[in-house]
C-alpha positions in Angstrom: 0.0 0.0 0.0 2.8 2.4 0.9 4.8 1.7 -2.2 1.6 2.1 -4.3 1.0 5.6 -2.8 4.6 6.6 -3.3 4.5 5.4 -6.9 1.3 7.3 -7.6 2.6 10.4 -6.0 5.8 10.2 -7.9 3.9 9.6 -11.1 1.7 12.6 -10.5 4.7 14.8 -9.7 6.5 13.5 -12.8 3.5 14.1 -15.1 3.0 17.7 -13.8 6.7 18.4 -14.2 6.7 16.9 -17.7 3.6 18.9 -18.6 5.3 22.1 -17.5 8.3 21.4 -19.6 6.2 20.6 -22.6 4.3 23.9 -22.3 7.4 25.9 -21.9 9.1 24.0 -24.8 6.0 24.5 -27.0 5.8 28.2 -26.1 9.4 28.8 -26.9 9.1 27.0 -30.3 6.0 29.1 -31.2 7.8 32.3 -30.5 10.5 31.2 -32.9 13.5 32.7 -31.1 16.6 30.9 -29.9 16.7 33.0 -26.8 13.3 31.7 -25.5 14.3 28.1 -26.4 17.2 28.5 -24.0 14.9 29.9 -21.3 12.6 26.8 -21.7 15.2 24.7 -19.9 15.8 24.9 -16.2 19.1 25.7 -14.6 21.0 22.9 -16.3 20.3 20.4 -19.0 17.9 20.3 -22.0 14.3 19.5 -22.3 15.1 15.9 -23.4 17.5 15.5 -20.5 14.9 16.5 -17.9 12.4 14.0 -19.4 14.9 11.2 -19.3 15.6 11.9 -15.6 11.8 11.9 -15.0 11.3 8.6 -16.7 14.2 7.0 -14.9 13.0 8.2 -11.5 9.4 7.1 -12.1 10.6 3.6 -13.1 12.8 3.3 -10.1 10.1 4.4 -7.7 7.6 2.1 -9.4 9.8 -0.9 -8.9 10.8 0.1 -5.3 14.5 0.7 -6.3 15.3 4.5 -6.0 17.6 4.9 -3.0 16.6 1.5 -1.5 19.2 -0.6 -3.2 21.0 -1.4 0.2 17.6 -2.5 1.6 17.1 -4.9 -1.3 20.7 -6.2 -1.0 20.6 -6.9 2.7 17.0 -8.2 2.5 17.9 -10.7 -0.2 21.1 -11.7 1.7 19.0 -12.3 4.9 16.5 -14.4 2.9 19.1 -16.5 1.3 20.9 -17.2 4.6 17.5 -18.0 6.1 16.7 -20.5 3.4 20.1 -22.2 4.0 19.3 -22.5 7.7 15.8 -23.9 6.9 17.3 -26.4 4.5 20.0 -27.5 7.0 17.4 -27.8 9.8 15.1 -29.8 7.6 17.9 -32.3 6.9 18.7 -32.6 10.6 15.0 -33.1 11.5 14.7 -35.8 8.9 17.5 -37.7 10.6 16.1 -37.3 14.1 13.9 -39.8 15.9 10.6 -38.6 17.3 11.8 -39.1 20.8 14.7 -36.6 20.2 12.4 -33.7 19.1 11.6 -31.1 21.7 7.9 -30.2 21.5 8.4 -26.9 23.4 11.2 -25.8 21.0 9.0 -26.6 18.0 6.2 -24.6 19.4 8.4 -21.6 20.1 9.8 -21.8 16.5 6.3 -21.9 15.1 5.4 -18.7 16.8 8.7 -17.0 16.0 8.6 -18.0 12.3 4.9 -16.9 12.0 5.6 -13.5 13.5 8.8 -13.0 11.4 6.9 -14.0 8.2 4.3 -11.3 9.0 7.0 -8.7 9.8 8.8 -9.4 6.5 5.5 -8.9 4.6 4.3 -5.6 6.3 7.5 -3.6 6.2 7.7 -0.6 3.8 9.3 -2.7 1.0 7.9 -6.3 1.6 10.5 -9.0 1.6 8.5 -11.9 0.1 11.5 -14.2 -0.1 12.2 -13.9 3.6 8.5 -14.1 4.4 8.2 -17.4 2.4 11.3 -18.7 4.2 9.7 -18.2 7.6 6.4 -19.6 6.5 8.1 -22.7 5.3 10.0 -23.0 8.6 6.7 -22.6 10.5 5.1 -25.4 8.4 8.1 -27.7 9.1 7.9 -27.0 12.8 4.2 -27.9 12.8 5.0 -31.2 11.2 7.6 -31.8 14.0 5.1 -30.9 16.6 2.6 -33.4 15.2 5.4 -36.1 15.3 6.0 -35.4 18.9 2.4 -35.6 19.9 1.9 -38.9 18.0 5.0 -40.3 19.6 3.8 -39.4 23.1 0.3 -40.8 22.4 1.7 -44.0 21.0 4.0 -44.6 24.0 1.4 -43.4 26.5 3.6 -40.7 27.9 0.5 -39.0 29.4 2.4 -36.7 31.7 4.7 -35.2 29.1 1.8 -35.0 26.6 -0.3 -33.1 29.1 2.5 -30.6 29.6 2.8 -30.1 25.8 -0.9 -29.8 25.4 -1.1 -27.2 28.1 1.7 -25.2 26.4 -0.1 -25.3 23.1 -3.4 -24.3 24.6 -1.7 -21.4 26.5 0.0 -20.2 23.3 -3.3 -20.3 21.3 -5.1 -18.5 24.2 -2.5 -15.7 24.4 -2.5 -15.2 20.6 -6.3 -15.1 20.4 -6.6 -12.7 23.4 -4.0 -10.4 21.8 -5.8 -10.3 18.5 -9.2 -9.7 20.1 -8.3 -7.2 22.8 -5.3 -5.5 21.2 -7.1 -3.1 18.8 -9.6 -1.9 21.4 -6.9 -1.4 24.0 -4.8 0.6 21.5 -7.8 2.8 20.7 -8.3 3.6 24.4 -4.6 4.4 24.8 -4.7 6.8 21.8 -7.7 8.6 23.4 -6.0 8.7 26.8 -5.0 12.0 28.4 -1.6 10.4 29.4 1.0 11.4 26.8 3.1 8.3 27.4 0.2 6.0 26.6 -0.5 8.0 23.4 3.1 7.7 22.3 3.1 4.0 22.9 -0.2 3.5 21.0 0.7 5.6 18.0 4.4 4.5 17.7 5.2 3.1 14.3 7.0 0.2 15.8 5.4 0.2 19.2 3.8 -2.3 21.5 0.7 -2.9 19.3 2.6 -3.7 16.1 4.3 -6.7 14.7 7.5 -4.7 14.6 7.7 -5.1 18.3 6.6 -8.7 18.8 8.7 -10.2 16.0 12.1 -9.3 17.7 10.6 -10.3 21.1 9.9 -13.8 19.8 13.4 -14.0 18.4 14.8 -12.8 21.7 12.8 -15.6 23.6 14.1 -18.2 21.1 17.7 -16.9 21.4 17.6 -17.0 25.2 16.0 -20.4 25.1 18.8 -21.8 22.9 21.5 -20.3 25.2 19.8 -21.9 28.3 19.5 -25.2 26.4 23.2 -25.2 25.6 24.0 -24.5 29.3 21.7 -27.3 30.4 23.3 -29.7 27.9 26.7 -28.9 29.3 25.6 -29.3 32.9 24.3 -32.7 32.2 27.8 -33.7 31.2 29.5 -32.2 34.2 31.5 -34.5 36.4 32.5 -33.8 40.0 36.1 -32.7 39.0 35.7 -31.0 35.7 33.1 -29.8 33.2 32.7 -31.7 30.0 32.8 -29.0 27.3 33.6 -30.7 24.0 33.9 -28.3 21.1 33.4 -31.3 18.7 29.7 -31.0 19.5 29.6 -27.6 17.7 28.1 -27.7 14.3 30.4 -25.6 12.1 28.0 -25.0 9.3 25.1 -24.1 11.6 27.3 -21.7 13.7 28.7 -20.0 10.5 25.2 -19.6 9.0 23.9 -18.2 12.2 26.7 -15.7 12.3 26.0 -14.6 8.7 22.3 -14.5 9.5 22.9 -12.3 12.5 25.1 -9.9 10.5 22.6 -9.6 7.6 19.5 -9.2 9.9 21.3 -6.7 12.2 22.1 -4.5 9.2 18.7 -5.1 7.4 16.7 -4.1 10.5 18.4 -0.7 10.5 17.5 -0.1 6.8 13.9 -1.1 6.7 11.0 1.3 7.5 10.2 1.5 10.3 13.7 1.0 11.7 13.8 -1.9 14.2 16.5 -1.4 16.8 15.2 -4.1 19.0 15.6 -6.7 16.2 19.1 -5.3 15.6 20.0 -5.8 19.3 18.8 -9.4 19.3 20.8 -10.2 16.2 23.9 -8.6 17.8 23.5 -11.2 20.5 23.2 -13.9 17.9 26.5 -12.7 16.4 28.2 -12.8 19.7 27.1 -16.3 20.6 28.0 -17.7 17.1 31.3 -16.0 17.1 32.1 -17.5 20.5 31.1 -21.0 19.3 33.3 -20.6 16.2 36.2 -19.4 18.3 35.9 -22.4 20.6 35.8 -24.7 17.6 38.8 -23.1 15.9 40.8 -23.2 19.1 40.1 -26.9 19.7 40.8 -27.9 16.1 43.9 -25.8 15.3 45.4 -24.3 18.5 45.2 -27.0 21.2 
């Protein structure tokens, strides 16, 4: 919608400017003097030059290019890295047994990918490749969730199944309540006499927008992965020393996560509206991935 309005406005400005040039050019030709022909141009360039600039600018705005080339580059890079992560994860999932899949992690990833897919679609210049990537990831995680549920039912793991069902029900209830109550609450805040509430309600990337909840979901997922790694290391801890084997580190996954963090951190500062929270979360991803790669490099080449 925004790009359509911009294109229409640019087209209107271009048509008015072109019409003005044509009138001045025609007027100068009708008078038949070289002096007025020279006056028909603006400060620099000829009539044809101005028209060529107009056509070029209109075409760039129409296709969303203009000064947004860095946005397209980093958006495409983020999408390609995201697809590589999705493909690698799909391969890993296909090799995993149902008993090895974490239902909670799959549920969190479904929510995260759904929110990020929506975010990539509603920004000023929609990133359809990135949105499709997250939609695919959400679908794959739903399949994994179904596998976990079937496994728990088949093996009569009623206690674990009850916990997973409660988590799924809570997630659905929170999402439904947010969609039902969010618009009304935002309207009340906008009419409030408290300026802070008005600012929060009307903020372009505020509490009531996907631009806030998408990075929050990634932050939750990131913190969960960090805690999961710490818990995995604690389970391998002995009384005398901690088992911290860098051979467990997946080199491809860590490298891809590092690239994804770099691309998304830069991309989040170029899109409209600017998403500083998403940038901060991806800086954390960069730090964690860099640490994992440093440990892997030290264990393989320096120790």
